[in-house]
C-alpha positions in Angstrom: -31.3 -96.7 -95.5 -31.4 -95.9 -91.8 -32.1 -92.2 -91.4 -31.9 -90.5 -88.0 -34.8 -88.3 -86.7 -34.6 -84.8 -88.3 -35.4 -81.6 -86.4 -36.7 -78.4 -87.9 -34.5 -75.4 -86.9 -35.8 -72.1 -85.6 -35.5 -70.6 -89.1 -37.4 -73.5 -90.7 -34.2 -75.3 -91.8 -33.7 -79.1 -91.9 -30.2 -80.5 -91.8 -30.0 -83.6 -93.9 -27.3 -86.3 -93.6 -24.9 -86.6 -96.5 -26.3 -89.9 -97.7 -29.6 -88.1 -98.3 -28.6 -84.8 -99.8 -25.8 -85.9 -102.1 -28.0 -88.0 -104.5 -30.5 -85.1 -104.7 -27.9 -82.8 -106.3 -28.4 -79.0 -106.5 -31.6 -78.8 -108.5 -34.5 -77.1 -106.6 -37.2 -79.3 -105.0 -41.0 -78.6 -104.9 -43.3 -79.2 -102.0 -45.7 -81.8 -103.3 -47.7 -82.2 -100.2 -47.4 -81.3 -96.5 -49.4 -81.5 -93.3 -48.7 -81.4 -89.5 -47.6 -85.1 -89.9 -45.6 -85.2 -93.1 -43.6 -83.3 -95.7 -43.1 -84.6 -99.3 -40.6 -82.9 -101.6 -39.9 -83.8 -105.2 -39.3 -82.8 -108.8 -42.6 -83.5 -110.6 -41.3 -82.2 -113.9 -38.2 -84.4 -113.9 -37.8 -87.6 -115.9 -39.2 -90.4 -113.8 -41.0 -88.2 -111.2 -42.0 -89.8 -107.9 -45.8 -90.0 -107.9 -46.4 -92.3 -104.9 -44.3 -92.9 -101.8 -44.9 -94.3 -98.3 -44.0 -96.6 -95.4 -43.9 -100.3 -96.0 -45.8 -102.3 -93.4 -46.5 -106.0 -93.0 -48.7 -107.2 -95.8 -48.4 -104.0 -97.8 -46.5 -105.6 -100.7 -49.6 -107.5 -101.8 -51.7 -104.3 -101.9 -48.9 -102.3 -103.7 -48.5 -104.9 -106.5 -52.3 -105.3 -106.9 -52.7 -101.5 -107.1 -50.1 -101.0 -109.9 -51.4 -104.1 -111.7 -55.1 -102.9 -111.5 -54.4 -99.4 -112.8 -51.9 -100.7 -115.4 -49.1 -98.5 -114.3 -45.7 -98.2 -116.1 -42.6 -97.3 -114.1 -40.3 -98.5 -111.3 -41.4 -99.4 -107.8 -38.3 -98.9 -105.5 -38.5 -100.6 -102.1 -36.0 -99.6 -99.4 -35.4 -102.4 -96.9 -33.0 -102.8 -94.0 -29.7 -103.5 -95.7 -30.6 -102.8 -99.3 -32.9 -101.8 -102.1 -35.1 -103.7 -104.6 -36.7 -102.3 -107.7 -39.6 -103.8 -109.6 -40.2 -102.7 -113.2 -43.9 -102.4 -114.4 -45.1 -102.3 -118.0 -48.8 -101.6 -118.2 -49.4 -103.1 -114.8 -47.3 -106.3 -115.4 -44.0 -106.9 -113.6 -41.4 -107.3 -116.4 -38.1 -107.1 -114.5 -36.6 -106.7 -111.0 -33.2 -105.7 -109.5 -31.8 -106.0 -106.0 -28.7 -104.6 -104.2 -28.7 -107.7 -101.8 -25.6 -109.8 -102.5 -27.6 -113.0 -102.0 -29.9 -112.1 -104.9 -27.1 -111.4 -107.4 -27.2 -113.3 -110.7 -23.9 -115.0 -109.9 -25.3 -116.2 -106.5 -28.4 -117.6 -108.2 -26.2 -119.5 -110.7 -24.0 -120.7 -107.8 -27.1 -121.8 -105.8 -28.3 -123.8 -108.8 -24.9 -125.6 -109.1 -24.1 -123.9 -112.5 -20.8 -122.3 -111.4 -18.2 -122.9 -108.8 -17.1 -120.1 -106.4 -13.5 -119.7 -107.6 -14.7 -119.3 -111.2 -17.4 -116.8 -110.0 -14.9 -114.7 -108.1 -12.5 -114.7 -111.0 -15.2 -113.5 -113.4 -16.5 -110.9 -111.0 -13.1 -109.2 -111.0 -13.4 -108.8 -114.8 -16.9 -107.2 -114.9 -17.0 -103.7 -116.2 -19.4 -101.5 -118.2 -18.4 -103.3 -121.4 -18.5 -106.9 -120.0 -21.4 -108.0 -117.8 -21.2 -111.1 -115.7 -23.8 -112.8 -118.0 -21.8 -112.0 -121.1 -18.6 -113.3 -119.6 -20.3 -116.5 -118.5 -21.6 -117.3 -122.0 -18.4 -116.3 -123.8 -16.3 -118.5 -121.6 -18.7 -121.4 -122.1 -19.3 -121.7 -118.4 -23.1 -121.3 -118.7 -25.2 -122.0 -121.8 -27.4 -119.1 -123.0 -30.6 -121.0 -122.1 -29.3 -121.7 -118.5 -28.4 -118.0 -118.2 -31.8 -116.9 -119.3 -33.5 -119.3 -116.9 -31.3 -118.2 -114.1 -32.1 -114.5 -114.8 -35.8 -115.3 -114.7 -35.3 -117.3 -111.4 -33.4 -114.3 -110.1 -36.2 -111.9 -110.8 -38.9 -114.2 -109.4 -36.8 -114.8 -106.3 -36.3 -111.0 -105.7 -40.1 -110.6 -105.9 -41.1 -113.6 -103.8 -38.8 -112.7 -100.9 -40.5 -109.3 -100.7 -43.7 -110.9 -99.4 -42.0 -111.4 -96.0 -40.9 -107.8 -95.7 -42.6 -106.0 -92.7 -40.8 -102.7 -92.6 -39.2 -100.2 -94.9 -40.2 -97.5 -97.4 -41.2 -97.3 -101.1 -41.6 -94.8 -103.9 -42.9 -95.2 -107.5 -41.3 -93.4 -110.5 -43.6 -93.0 -113.5 -41.4 -93.6 -116.5 -41.2 -95.7 -119.7 -39.4 -99.1 -119.5 -36.7 -99.7 -122.1 -37.1 -102.8 -124.2 -33.8 -104.4 -122.9 -35.1 -104.1 -119.4 -38.1 -106.4 -120.2 -37.8 -110.1 -119.2 -40.6 -112.5 -119.9 -41.6 -114.0 -116.6 -43.3 -117.4 -116.3 -46.6 -116.0 -114.9 -48.7 -112.8 -114.8 -48.5 -110.3 -111.9 -51.8 -111.5 -110.4 -50.4 -115.1 -110.4 -47.1 -113.9 -109.0 -49.1 -112.3 -106.1 -51.0 -115.5 -105.4 -47.8 -117.6 -105.7 -45.9 -115.2 -103.3 -48.6 -115.5 -100.7 -48.7 -119.3 -101.0 -44.9 -119.5 -100.6 -45.0 -117.3 -97.6 -47.5 -119.6 -95.9 -45.8 -122.8 -96.9 -42.3 -121.5 -96.0 -43.5 -120.8 -92.4 -44.9 -124.4 -92.3 -41.6 -125.9 -93.8 -39.4 -124.1 -91.3 -41.2 -125.5 -88.3 -39.6 -128.8 -89.2 -36.4 -127.7 -91.0 -35.6 -125.1 -88.3 -32.7 -123.6 -90.2 -31.1 -124.1 -93.6 -27.8 -124.1 -91.8 -28.8 -127.3 -90.0 -27.6 -130.7 -91.3 -30.1 -133.2 -92.8 -29.2 -136.7 -91.7 -30.8 -140.0 -92.7 -32.8 -141.7 -89.9 -32.2 -145.2 -91.2 -35.9 -145.8 -92.0 -36.4 -147.7 -95.2 -37.3 -145.4 -98.1 -39.8 -146.4 -100.8 -41.5 -144.7 -103.7 -39.2 -141.7 -103.7 -39.3 -139.2 -106.5 -36.1 -138.5 -108.5 -35.5 -135.3 -106.6 -36.2 -136.9 -103.2 -33.8 -139.8 -104.0 -31.1 -137.3 -105.0 -31.5 -135.3 -101.8 -31.5 -138.5 -99.7 -28.3 -139.7 -101.4 -26.6 -136.3 -100.9 -27.5 -136.3 -97.2 -25.9 -139.7 -96.5 -22.7 -138.2 -95.1 -24.5 -135.7 -92.8 -21.6 -133.3 -93.5 -23.5 -130.7 -95.6 -26.1 -128.2 -94.4 -29.5 -128.0 -96.1 -28.5 -124.9 -98.2 -25.4 -126.6 -99.6 -27.3 -129.8 -100.3 -29.8 -127.9 -102.4 -27.0 -126.4 -104.4 -25.2 -129.7 -104.9 -28.3 -131.2 -106.6 -29.4 -128.0 -108.4 -32.5 -127.2 -106.5 -33.9 -123.7 -106.0 -34.3 -122.9 -102.3 -38.1 -123.1 -102.1 -38.2 -126.3 -104.0 -35.5 -127.8 -101.8 -37.4 -126.8 -98.7 -40.6 -128.4 -100.0 -38.8 -131.7 -100.7 -36.8 -131.7 -97.5 -40.0 -131.0 -95.5 -41.7 -134.0 -97.1 -38.7 -136.3 -96.2 -38.8 -135.1 -92.6 -42.6 -135.6 -92.4 -42.0 -139.2 -93.5 -39.3 -139.6 -90.9 -36.7 -140.5 -93.5 -34.6 -137.5 -92.5 -34.0 -135.6 -89.3 -32.3 -132.2 -88.8 -29.2 -131.8 -86.6 -27.7 -128.5 -85.5 -24.5 -127.1 -87.1 -21.5 -128.9 -85.4 -19.8 -126.9 -82.7 -16.4 -128.5 -83.2 -13.4 -126.2 -83.4 -12.3 -125.2 -86.9 -8.9 -126.8 -87.6 -5.9 -125.7 -89.5 -4.8 -122.2 -90.7 -8.4 -121.1 -91.3 -9.2 -121.8 -87.6 -6.1 -119.9 -86.5 -7.0 -116.9 -88.6 -10.6 -116.9 -87.3 -9.5 -117.4 -83.7 -7.0 -114.5 -83.8 -9.5 -112.0 -85.3 -12.5 -113.1 -83.2 -10.4 -112.6 -80.1 -9.6 -109.1 -81.3 -13.2 -108.4 -82.3 -14.4 -109.5 -78.8 -12.0 -107.0 -77.0 -13.0 -104.1 -79.3 -16.7 -104.9 -78.9 -16.5 -104.8 -75.1 -14.6 -101.5 -75.0 -16.7 -99.6 -77.6 -20.0 -100.9 -76.4 -19.5 -99.2 -73.0 -19.5 -95.8 -74.7 -21.6 -96.5 -77.8 -24.7 -98.8 -77.2 -25.5 -98.6 -81.0 -22.2 -100.2 -81.9 -23.7 -103.7 -82.6 -26.2 -102.2 -85.1 -23.4 -100.2 -86.8 -21.2 -103.3 -87.2 -24.1 -105.4 -88.5 -24.9 -102.6 -91.1 -21.3 -102.4 -92.1 -21.1 -106.1 -92.7 -24.1 -105.8 -95.1 -22.5 -102.9 -96.9 -19.1 -104.6 -97.5 -18.0 -104.5 -101.2 -16.9 -107.6 -103.2 -15.2 -109.9 -102.6 -15.6 -109.4 -98.8 -19.4 -109.5 -99.0 -19.0 -112.9 -100.8 -17.0 -114.3 -97.9 -19.1 -112.8 -95.2 -22.6 -113.2 -96.7 -25.2 -114.4 -94.2 -22.7 -114.1 -91.4 -24.3 -112.7 -88.3 -22.6 -110.7 -85.5 -22.6 -112.8 -82.4 -23.7 -111.5 -79.0 -20.0 -111.1 -77.9 -18.9 -109.2 -81.1 -17.4 -112.3 -82.8 -18.3 -113.7 -86.2 -19.7 -117.1 -86.9 -16.6 -119.0 -88.2 -18.5 -122.1 -89.4 -20.7 -119.9 -91.6 -17.7 -118.2 -93.1 -15.9 -121.5 -93.7 -19.0 -122.8 -95.5 -19.0 -119.7 -97.7 -15.4 -120.6 -98.8 -16.3 -124.1 -99.9 -15.2 -124.7 -103.5 -12.1 -122.4 -103.4 -8.5 -123.5 -103.4 -6.8 -123.6 -100.0 -4.6 -120.7 -101.0 -7.6 -118.6 -102.0 -9.5 -119.5 -98.8 -6.7 -118.2 -96.6 -6.1 -115.0 -98.6 -9.8 -114.1 -98.9 -10.5 -114.9 -95.2 -7.5 -112.9 -94.1 -8.4 -109.9 -96.3 -12.1 -110.0 -95.3 -11.4 -110.1 -91.6 -8.8 -107.4 -92.0 -11.4 -105.2 -93.7 -13.8 -105.7 -90.7 -10.9 -104.9 -88.3 -10.2 -101.7 -90.2 -13.8 -100.8 -90.0 -13.9 -101.3 -86.3 -10.7 -99.3 -85.9 -12.5 -96.3 -87.3 -15.1 -96.7 -84.6 -12.3 -96.9 -82.0 -10.9 -93.6 -83.2 -14.3 -92.0 -83.2 -15.7 -93.3 -79.8 -12.6 -93.5 -77.6 -10.0 -90.9 -76.6 -6.5 -91.2 -78.0 -5.0 -92.9 -75.0 -7.8 -95.5 -74.8 -7.8 -96.2 -78.5 -4.0 -96.5 -78.9 -3.4 -100.0 -77.4 -6.4 -101.4 -79.3 -5.2 -100.0 -82.6 -1.7 -101.4 -81.9 -3.3 -104.8 -81.3 -5.2 -104.6 -84.6 -1.9 -103.9 -86.4 -0.2 -106.8 -84.5 -2.9 -109.3 -85.4 -2.9 -108.2 -89.1 0.8 -108.5 -89.3 0.8 -111.9 -87.7 -1.9 -113.3 -90.1 -0.1 -111.9 -93.1 3.1 -113.7 -92.0 1.1 -116.9 -91.4 -0.2 -117.1 -94.9 3.1 -116.1 -96.4 2.4 -112.6 -97.4 4.0 -109.3 -96.2 2.9 -105.9 -97.3 
């Protein structure tokens, strides 16, 4: 959560932004510690009191996990990062569970990345999730995923949430001392000390792998060199890469490889000069999807130029808003970066839609880009005067109407 600098008023008052004071409620706070450099408020008598908090710096995750493990702490370590929150659950110093607000670390995304479910089925089930029906329960009841596969995916999800923390270099954290409910405990494949060592190893090896892979959005292509003595996983990846039409991330999913395992195998094939990496094609996106993207990107570019003149922080606001989008928009726009001219990467978006029917692709793409346009319209109203904003808002409405007519829907 990005928090602006706060100033102390002449009467000793501090004005907090709504996203800070609303979760605190109206119960009184106690000054836990203070100095000329900090102020820590809390509720030490509340259930799950915050007993440790601080700033997350590069390499701090290792020290934090080691500390809670060494002193056999029980409670929840909450880690605030740019774009989301992760929570690690400790039982007597051992990590027993983890959750994440990042869309890419959702259980459904893990199952999709392992090739256990298709996107259209995942989207349909997500629309039925409520407090009585979890995604996991629906998956098992419908026979889409076997109970064992669901359990393995849940364990993979927790381990992935933890391992990706080792690359975090900025953020904040706080630890709540509280008992862990039995249903929150998931037996992991290794102890916390081993998780720490594995996390550090993966961090080093991933840096090595990416020197050759460059990007998981690049396309592995065969070099034509004769392959011999391939493992089963290597042979499957080589076979899947023959067409040269899928990026590395999609290839891993197709053959059911977890990301790190896929990177390790792909790196080995590149080292043996059996595979080379090619950049994502820059060809135009054809058909109705291309027309929808072109219309909205042209609109986004115009808005970006106008608002940027009066609001230099506009790119950061748009990037944060993209990360905060609800489902299903976050599903369509996941891992989509804001370009330097204010447009969105159409190839990445189209890749996110792979596996859906053509009708669903058009509707979801149109709805998602309409949501972004609405979000930017709010910025127009806020940053520009009425006369400046009016023609741009009219253009947003014009583009939205045009796209709805194009896909055969009027509202």
